[in-house]
C-alpha positions in Angstrom: 19.4 -18.3 -6.2 19.0 -15.0 -8.0 16.1 -12.5 -7.8 13.2 -13.5 -10.2 13.2 -11.1 -13.1 9.6 -10.1 -12.5 10.7 -8.4 -9.2 13.7 -6.5 -10.7 11.6 -3.3 -11.6 10.9 -2.8 -7.9 14.6 -2.6 -6.8 15.4 0.9 -5.5 14.2 3.7 -3.3 10.7 5.1 -3.9 9.5 8.3 -2.2 6.3 10.4 -2.4 3.6 12.2 -0.5 0.2 11.2 0.5 -2.7 11.8 2.8 -4.6 9.7 5.3 -8.3 9.6 6.3 -9.7 7.6 9.2 -13.1 8.1 10.8 -11.6 8.6 14.4 -8.9 11.2 13.6 -8.4 14.4 11.6 -7.1 13.9 8.0 -3.3 14.1 7.8 -0.5 14.4 5.2 2.8 12.4 5.2 5.9 11.5 3.2 6.5 7.8 2.6 9.7 6.0 1.5 9.8 2.4 0.3 13.1 0.6 -0.2 13.3 -2.7 -2.0 16.8 -4.3 -1.9 18.2 -7.1 -4.0 20.3 -9.3 -1.7 21.2 -12.0 -4.3 18.4 -14.3 -3.1 15.0 -15.1 -4.6 13.3 -12.3 -2.7 13.5 -8.6 -2.0 14.1 -7.1 1.4 11.6 -4.4 2.1 11.7 -1.3 4.4 9.0 1.3 4.7 8.9 4.5 6.7 6.5 7.4 6.9 6.9 10.8 8.5 4.9 14.0 9.0 5.4 17.2 7.1 7.3 18.5 10.2 9.7 15.5 9.9 8.4 13.5 12.8 8.4 9.7 12.4 4.9 8.2 11.9 5.1 4.6 10.8 7.5 2.0 9.8 7.6 -1.7 8.7 9.9 -4.2 7.3 9.6 -7.5 5.5 10.2 -9.6 2.4 8.6 -9.8 -1.0 8.9 -13.0 -3.0 7.4 -14.1 -6.3 7.1 -17.9 -6.5 5.7 -17.7 -10.0 5.9 -15.0 -12.7 2.3 -13.9 -11.8 2.1 -14.4 -8.0 3.6 -12.5 -5.0 3.9 -13.1 -1.2 4.6 -10.2 1.1 5.6 -10.9 4.7 5.6 -7.8 6.9 6.4 -6.9 10.5 5.5 -3.7 12.3 7.0 -2.4 15.6 3.5 -2.0 17.0 3.1 -5.8 17.4 1.5 -6.9 14.1 2.9 -9.3 11.5 1.0 -10.1 8.3 1.1 -12.2 5.3 -0.3 -10.7 2.1 -0.7 -12.8 -1.1 -1.8 -11.9 -4.5 -1.0 -11.3 -8.2 1.7 -9.5 -10.0 0.8 -8.0 -13.4 3.5 -6.3 -15.6 2.2 -3.0 -17.0 3.8 -0.6 -19.5 4.5 1.9 -16.7 5.6 -0.6 -14.0 4.0 -3.4 -12.0 0.6 -3.9 -10.4 0.6 -5.9 -7.2 -2.9 -6.8 -5.9 -2.7 -8.2 -2.4 -5.0 -9.6 0.3 -4.1 -10.4 3.9 -5.4 -13.8 4.8 -3.4 -13.7 8.0 -2.5 -10.9 10.5 -0.9 -11.9 13.8 -1.2 -9.5 16.7 0.7 -9.5 19.9 -1.4 -9.5 23.1 -0.3 -6.0 23.9 -1.0 -4.6 20.4 -4.1 -2.9 19.0 -6.3 -5.5 17.3 -6.0 -5.7 13.5 -8.0 -8.2 11.4 -6.9 -7.2 7.8 -4.9 -4.6 5.9 
């Protein structure tokens, strides 16, 4: 099965800078890279990584993005810190790209991992 056409605009490598703010730590900056690969299946393979301005690794995750209908998406993610999540939502084509609005109805957490209820 081929990749659904509604996911085709995501294929590629996307990179940019950002900043994080959490109540328990100092604000921070980072660079983030997202890679969506077409593997000739009805889903995309996803890889994400983030690093500090000094080039130190900060975060990474991997997973799969599928679109069972032209307007819905399902995102399955795994993190090396012991969390796995399922995010589901809508896909809306826009003139400048796609809008994915997702919610995490399920986050699985290994017994040794920090607790996470939603992302």
